[in-house]
C-alpha positions in Angstrom: 30.1 -18.8 -16.6 27.4 -16.1 -16.9 28.0 -12.5 -17.9 25.3 -9.9 -17.1 25.1 -6.5 -18.6 22.7 -3.9 -17.3 21.5 -0.9 -19.3 18.9 1.8 -19.3 19.8 3.8 -16.1 19.7 7.5 -16.0 18.3 10.7 -14.5 14.5 10.9 -14.0 12.3 13.3 -12.1 10.3 12.3 -9.1 7.1 10.7 -10.2 8.6 9.6 -13.4 9.2 6.2 -15.0 12.2 4.3 -16.2 12.9 0.8 -17.5 16.2 -0.9 -17.0 17.3 -4.1 -18.6 19.8 -6.9 -17.9 21.0 -9.2 -20.7 22.8 -12.4 -20.0 25.3 -14.4 -22.0 26.6 -17.9 -21.2 24.8 -20.4 -19.0 21.3 -21.6 -19.3 19.3 -18.4 -18.6 15.9 -20.1 -18.2 17.1 -22.1 -15.2 18.2 -19.1 -13.2 16.3 -17.1 -10.6 16.9 -13.5 -11.6 16.9 -10.5 -9.4 17.4 -6.8 -9.2 19.2 -5.3 -6.2 20.2 -1.8 -5.5 22.7 0.0 -3.3 22.7 3.6 -2.4 25.8 5.3 -1.0 26.4 4.3 2.6 23.7 1.7 2.6 23.5 -2.1 2.2 22.6 -3.7 -1.0 18.9 -4.6 -0.9 16.5 -6.6 -3.0 14.3 -4.7 -5.4 12.6 -7.6 -7.2 13.0 -11.3 -8.0 11.6 -13.6 -10.7 11.9 -17.4 -10.8 12.4 -19.5 -13.8 8.7 -20.1 -13.8 7.8 -16.4 -13.7 6.8 -16.1 -10.0 7.8 -12.6 -8.7 8.7 -11.2 -5.3 8.8 -7.5 -4.3 9.6 -5.9 -1.0 7.1 -3.5 0.4 9.1 -0.4 -0.5 8.6 -1.0 -4.3 5.5 -3.1 -4.4 2.9 -1.6 -6.7 5.5 0.7 -8.3 8.1 -1.7 -9.8 7.5 -4.7 -12.1 10.1 -7.3 -13.0 9.7 -9.4 -16.1 11.8 -11.8 -18.1 12.2 -12.9 -21.7 14.0 -16.2 -21.8 14.4 -16.1 -25.6 16.3 -12.8 -25.4 18.0 -13.9 -22.1 16.9 -10.6 -20.7 15.1 -9.3 -17.6 13.5 -5.9 -17.2 12.6 -3.7 -14.3 9.8 -1.2 -15.0 9.9 1.5 -12.4 7.0 3.9 -12.0 6.2 6.7 -9.6 9.9 7.0 -8.8 11.0 8.6 -5.6 14.2 10.3 -4.5 14.9 7.3 -2.2 15.0 5.0 -5.2 18.3 6.7 -6.2 20.9 3.9 -6.3 23.1 1.7 -8.4 20.9 -1.1 -9.6 22.5 -4.5 -10.0 21.2 -7.6 -11.8 21.8 -11.0 -10.2 21.5 -14.6 -11.6 21.5 -17.6 -9.3 20.1 -21.0 -8.5 18.8 -19.8 -5.1 16.6 -17.0 -4.0 19.2 -16.1 -1.5 22.5 -14.4 -2.1 25.3 -17.0 -2.4 28.9 -17.1 -3.4 27.8 -18.9 -6.6 25.7 -16.0 -7.9 26.6 -13.9 -10.9 26.3 -10.1 -10.8 26.3 -7.4 -13.4 28.3 -4.2 -13.2 25.4 -2.0 -12.2 23.5 0.9 -13.7 23.0 4.2 -12.0 19.4 5.4 -11.4 19.1 9.0 -10.1 15.7 10.4 -9.2 16.0 14.2 -8.8 14.3 17.4 -10.0 
């Protein structure tokens, strides 16, 4: 069983930066594909960034060039550095751990952290 705890969310102005973190306990962290997803009110949960056990990263076009995902296996933690934030980035951000790049019933999820981009 893996437990995931996100932290670092908050209120930031448009154009600003924020770094959020997700720390895992239980399981063999280094084996998991880790991802950040977000869900805004009334919208579907969507991928923000993904990093494999080997460090390969994937970003959808709407965050590419602005967001960076990284992982520290020794600390069992992943990070999401978000730069040039826009109002449309406002959402609850969730951390996911899984053995597949896709969303499956075997995945582990954190409780989410709110990111609000507003002036």
